[in-house]
Each structure stands twice: as structure tokens, then as C-alpha cells.
N, C-alpha and C positions, 0 to 999 in steps of 0.2 A: 504494500500500500504506500502511496506517495507521501512524502513529508509535507506537512502543512506549515505555512507561515502565518502567524497570528499577531495582530497589533491592536491594542486597546488604548484609546486616549480619551481623556475627559473632554466634554464639550459643554457649552453654556446651557443648552436645552435640546431635548429630542422630541418634545411634545409637538403635535399629537402623534401618538404611536400607531394606533390601529389604522388611521387613514394613510399611513405611509407603507403599509404592507401590500403584498401582491394580492389582488382580488381573487385570483384563481387558485393560488397555492399559498395561502397565508400561514405563517408560523408565529404563534402568539402564546405568551404565558404571562398573565397579568392578574393582579389582585389589588384592589383599591388604587388603581392607576399606576402601580409600580410593577416592574418586571422587565421582560425582554420580548422583542419581536425580531423576526429574521426575514431576510429577503435573499432570493437566489438559492443555489445549492452547489456547494463545492464537491461533496460526496455524500453517499448514504451507506449505511450498514444495514443489510436486510437479513433476518433470521426467521426460522420457522421451527415448529415441533417442540418437544418437551425441554430442549436445551436452548430455547430462543433467547432467554435472558442471560444465561451463562455465556453463550456464544457471542452475544452483543457486548457483554462486559469485557470479555477477553480481547475482542477486536478493538474496542475503545481504549482499553488500557495500553495496548500496543501502539495504537495511533497517537495517543496523547504523549507517550514516552518519547516519541521521535519528533514531536512538534517543536518548532521554534516559536516560543511564546514571549511576547513583551507586553505585560499588563501593567499599565501605569495608573490604574484605578483601585483594584484590589477589593472589589465588593462581590457578593454573590451574583453570578450571572455575567461577570467580566472574564476576559481571556477566552480560551478555547471552550466553546459550548456546542452541544448537540441537542436538538429537540427530539423527543422520543415518544413512541406509542407502541405498546405491546398487545398482542392478541390475548384475549382472556384465557383461552383453553389451548392445550398442547395440540389437539386435533383440528384446530381452526384452520380454515382455508385462508384467513387473513394473514398478511405478512406483517411482521414486527419490524419497526424501523428506528434508526437513529439518523437524523439528518443534520449535517453541518452546513449552515448557510454561508453565503459570501459576505453578507453584511448583517450585523446585529446592532440594534438600537436599544438602549436600556435606561431605566430610571430607578433609583432606590435611595432612600434616606436623603432626599433633597439634592442628589447628585445625578448627573447624566453622562452617558458615555457612548462611544461608537467603537465597534470592533470590526475590522476587516480580516477575512481569512481567504487564503489562496494556496494553490499547490505550488510547491517550491520551484518546480521546473516550468512554471508559466511566467509570462511577462509581468503580470500583476504580482506574482509571488516574488520575483526578483526586485520589483520596485518596493514592495513592503519590507523585504529583508534589509534593504538599504536604510529604512527608517529606524531599525533597531539600534539602540544604544546612542542615538543622536541626542544631544541636549536640546531643550525646547527651542532655543533661538535658532539652532541649525535646522530644526524640522519645519519651522513656520513657513518657509517658502515652498515646501513640497507637500504639506498636509492637505491643502485645499482640495486638490483634485481627488486623491484616493479616499478622503473622508467627507466628501460632500454629501449632505443628506438628501434623500429622495423627496420630491415635492409632495405634500399631502394631497390626496384626491378630494374632489368636491364631495360633500355629503350626499348620499343617495338614499332612496326609500328601500326598506327591507324587501327582499324578494318575496313574492306570494306563492306559498306552497300549500296545496290542499292535501292533507294526510288522510289515509284510509287504513283499515286494519291490515296488519301483516299476515304472517302464516297462521296466527292464532286469533280467533274471534273473541270478543268479550265473554261469550258463553263458554267457549272452550277454555279460556283462562280460569273461569270460576270452577269448571270441572277439574282442571289441573290442581288448583288450590285445594279443593275438597279431597282429591286423591293424596296430595302431600300430607294433609292433616291426618288422613286415615293411616298413612305409613308412620307418621310421628306417634300417633296414639297406640300403634302396634309395637312401639319401642324400637323401630328400625333406625331412627335418627332423631336428633333434637330440633334441628332447624334446617330449612332449605330455602334459598332465595329463588323465586320464580319471576322471570321477566317476560314481557311481551313487546311486540314491535308495532310501529306505525310507519307507513311507507308513502312517499310523495315524489314529485318530479320537480327539479329545479330548471327554470328556463335557461337555455344555453347562453343567453346574454347577461345573466345575473351573476354578480360577484358575491363574495361572502363577507366583505368588510362591514356592510351595514348590519348584517346578522350578528357578527361578533361584537360590534359596537353596542347593539341593543342588549346583548347579554351583559356586557360590562357595565352599562348604565343601570340596568334593572337589578343586577345581582353583584354589586361591588365587593361583597365580602366573600365571594367564591373565587376559586381558581378558574379564570376564563382562559380557555386553551383552543388552539387550532394547530393540528399536526397532521399533515398528509391526508387532508380531507375529513379528519375527525375533529369536530368542534363541539364545545359545550361549556358548562359553567358548574364545576364540581365543588361541593362544600366540604369534601372529605380529603384530608391530607393523608396519603398512604405512608410516606416517610420523607423527612427532610434531614439532610446531613450538611453541617456547616462547621468545618474545622474541629472535628471530633465530637461535636454534640449531635444528638439525634432527637427528633420530635415527630409526633404523629397525632392525628385526631381521628377518633373512632366515632362513627355515627351509626346508630341503629335504634329504631323506635321513632314513629312519625305521627303527627297530628295536624289537622288543618288549622289555618289561621281563623280567628273569630271575625264576625261581621263588624263588631265595634270593639272599643278598648276593653270594656268589662268582659265581653265574650272572649276576646283574645287571651286575656289573663286566665280565664277559666279553662280554656283549651290547653294552655301551657301547664297549668297546675294539674289538670287531669292526666296529661302525658307523664309528668314527673311522678305521679302517684300510681300510674297504671302498672299492675303486676305483670301483665302480658308484655308490655313494652320494656319494662325494666329487666325481665328475664331474657328477652331477646337481646337487649343491649349488653347484659352481663356476659353472654356467650361470645359476643363480638370482641369485647375488651379482653376476656381471658385468652382468646385466640391470638390477639395482637401481642399481648404480654408474653405468652408462651414462645412466640416466634422471634421477638426482638430481644428478650432477656439473655439468651446465650451469647449475643454479640456486644453486650454492654457491661460496664463496670457498675453502673447504677441506672435504675429505671424507675421513675416516679410516675404515678397516675393521679388524676384528679380524685380527691377523696370521695366525691359523689358525682354521678352524672349530672350535667347541667342542661338546661333547655337552650338550644341554639335557634335564634329567630332568623328566618329567611322570609323574603317577601310573600311566598306562597304557602309556607308550612313551618311547623316546628319540628326539630329533631332533638332526641336525647344525644348528648355528646360527652365524651371523655377525652382529655388531652393526656398524652404521654410525653415525657421528656427525660433524657438521660445522657450518659457519656459513653462513647464507644470504648470497647475494651479489647478488640481483636483486630483492629486495622481495617475493618470492613469499609467499603465505600457505598455510595447510595445505590448503585446497581446490585451490589451484593445483598443489601437489605431489601430491595424490591423483590429479588428472587426469594428471599427468606419468608416474606410476609404474604406474598401474593399466591393464591387468592385468599382474602380475609373471610372470616365468618360473616362479615357484614354483606358480602356480595356472593358468597357461595353457600355457607351453612356449616353445620356441625353434626357429626364428624366430617372432616373435609372430603375425604375420598368418596364416602357414600353420598354426601350431598352433591358433589360434582356429577356422579353417575345419575343421581335422581333428577337434577335439574336438566341435564342433557336429554334424558328420556322424556320428561314431562313438558319441557318447552318445545322440543322438536325443531329448533333452528340453531344455526351457528351464530353465537354472540359477536363474532368478529372481535373488534377492539373494545366493545362496550364492557364496562366494569374491569377493564385491564388497566395497567399502569400507564399514565401519561405525564410528561413533564420534561425536565432537562437535566443534563449532567455536564460538569465542567472537566477541565483537564486534570484536576486533582481527584476526581471521583465524587466531589461534593455535588449536591443537586437537590431539586425539589420535585416530588412526584405525588400526584393525586390519583384517585380512582376515577376513571372515566365514567362519570354519571351525568345525568341531565344533558345528554349528548345525542348527536346524530353523526352518522358517517355519510359523507357526500362522495359518491363514486364519480369516476370520470365521465360516465354517460348521463350524469345529472340525477341519478336516483339518490334520494335522501331517505335514510332509514334511521328512525328515532327509537330509543329504547327506554324502558322504565321497568323496575322490578320491586318486589316486596319480600321482606323476610317472613316466612311462614313458620309458625310454631303451633303448639297443640290446640290453642284456643282461637286460632285465626278464623275469621268469617269470610267466605269467598266474596260476597258482595262488597264488604269493607275493603278487602285487598284490591279489588278491581277499582274502587273509587280512589284508593291511594295511588295507583298507577296513573290515573287521570291527573291528579295533583302534580305528580312528578314529571309528566309529559309537558305541563304548562310552560315552563321556561323555553323549551326548544320550539314548541309550536308557536308561541308568541314571537320568538326571535325570527321565525320564518313567515311572519305576517298573519298568523292565524288568530 
């Protein structure tokens, strides 16, 4: 694999970020207006099968070790960065990818930067290599051209996509939930997460920037992402690694928002007190702790689950934070924790077999890891939720799922999927 030349410099400002992205192939990772966006593609790492994450991690480690990196900012998301999205299941037909862009624009902690990446044997790579080690006064005459920001695109209306049922009708989904409950009551498993799809068509002239911008405006506290046609707004941090610290956020247990302030408080209180939701949440937390603990010197969790408010629903949430103890990087931990009980079930192997049978479709990258990794192996990864995959032919497939436990009611779980579809449907003009 060719050597990469990477140069990161501070700039006065990179805003607006989303309007500067490629409308056809946007690369986005933002929360509360901070994060990174990418343009172009220097190279990609593609993997499949049961070793898709390990193989990507090995290829990335080798690539990063050979890269010539000059990072003059030193914040999360600077230097060499790849945007990534992994298939949920080993048997999925979807390809898992790490994409290294040509240009990265970023904002964090009141600072802004630009990163250029090129192959060492290219003309741009040779030009970038010449910038390394130069003092600021010597660089000023040559920076303008390689670090010129792309012009923001004019604001556009969100594309209009009409969604219809995918491979499973609402009635079929309720039957699948009922069957899952029956198996749980028989003692075969404790929890299984069942998803369903909605499918629509994107006009060939429509771009995705307006859709991503809608998600960022409506759901600022989520991870808003776009990687290789997978776009969404996930509230759930799978794992974050930053200079030896590790953190995650576990979500399981859901309730609708109330019609007014008093009703909303009642819904949140009912969720916090719900035996069914607390039991589902406890399984997800135990799974995350079990898989992260072997890699940490210390791992702390929130003493009690808290209610997380989103514009369309409430979640029960628990935060985990600790210190790494075995030298693992973010991709190592992604491999260790995926799939979590929050998106698969408990016990894991049986839950995966059950959901594959009862759903009857390939999840693709839905509920898989999505995020970024840098040259040191640090990174931020979320679970791809509240999302849709936009294929090259314009097909848009949206996904939503629910955790099924022994006292789940099929009609209630169907209604919960409707709540979870709302962000992506509205982002596509529904």
C-alpha cells in the first residue's frame, strides 16, 4: 500500500461544514456543530466476513505506521483520519469500509483546522511533503493553494422520498415480536432486538447535504454521520478512545415524548421506573461492561441509568468511562464490543441467530459501527441507528429496531419503531 503524506494546519474558521461536503458522497461526523467532514478519496480499505474489523484494523495500523504525518493542531480528528462503517453481521453482503479523504475540515473546542492527504508518489503528495517541517513564515507563500477551502453550496430543500414497507409488513413484524416473546418465555434467550425496514427512491438529481443538515439541526446532541452512503443521527456512542481513556454510552429502554411539559415529565418518570425497560437496559450495560473490562485498568459506570431526552423520544442511558490497560486502540475495542446487547440481544450468539431468522433480511451496515479512526488508533465510533443506506441506484433503505424481552407487547414495539423511523423520514422530507 502506498505511503500517505498528511499535513494538518490551523485555520481561522471552517464553518459551515456540511455545505462544503460532496453532495453525492458526503463524509460527515458531527455533534453539536463540532467534528470533521471529508471530501474526495485518497484510498479505501474494504473488508468482509467474520474478520472484517480485525482485517481493517491490521491494514490501518500498517498504513498509519508508514504515513508521513505533520499535525500542527493536535486535537481529536486532526492528522491522518479515516471515516469508517462496518456491516452488522459477518454474513452480510454489505462491504465494510475505511475511507481516507483528500481533504478534511474540522472544528473542536473553538479551534478549526484543515488536513490535506495525498499519496507520496503523486504530484500533490510531493508538494505536501515539501511543507513538512517548514516554519510558519516559510509556509505562508505556499499554503494558499493546497489548503484553500471549498466554497459552501447554496442551501437546498431536502429531497422528497416516499417510504413504503420493506421485506416485513407491520403485521409480520408484530408476529415476529410475538414469536420472540414466546422463545424468551420458553427460556431460550433473555432478549433479542428485532428490526424492520422502510424503502424509498431518491431522485437522481438530489444531493444529501440538505438531508444531513436537517438531521444536524433537529438532533444536535446525536452523532450525525455520513459514510459511503450510510447517513443518520445516532444517540449511542459505541466507544471513544482518546489518549488512553475510553468512554461509551449505552442506550436501551424507550418512551415517547409527552404532548406538553407535564406529560413529558410523566413519560420520563414512567420510563425511569419501568421494570421492563430497566431490565432491558441492565442487560445492555452488563454486556458492555463484560466486553470492555478486560481491556481497561479501571471502568466506571453511571450509578443509575438516567433519562436521555431527544426531540422525538426518551431513552434510558448509562455512561461508561475508564482507562485502557492493554494498549488497545479504538478499532480493537469496536471489535470487542460489537454487536452490543442493545442492538443484538442476550445471549449474543443465540440472539444473532434468532434475529436473522425472524427479521429475514440483511441489516447491511444498520446497527454496525460507524465513525472515524486516526493514525494513533484513537477515534470515535457510534452504533449506526436512526439511519438509512443510500445505494448508488438511488434506493434508500431506512431501519429501526426494538429490544424484545419477556413482557414486550407486539403493538407497542411496532409503535416504537415508528418513533425511531421519524428522524430519517423527516430528514428525507416526509
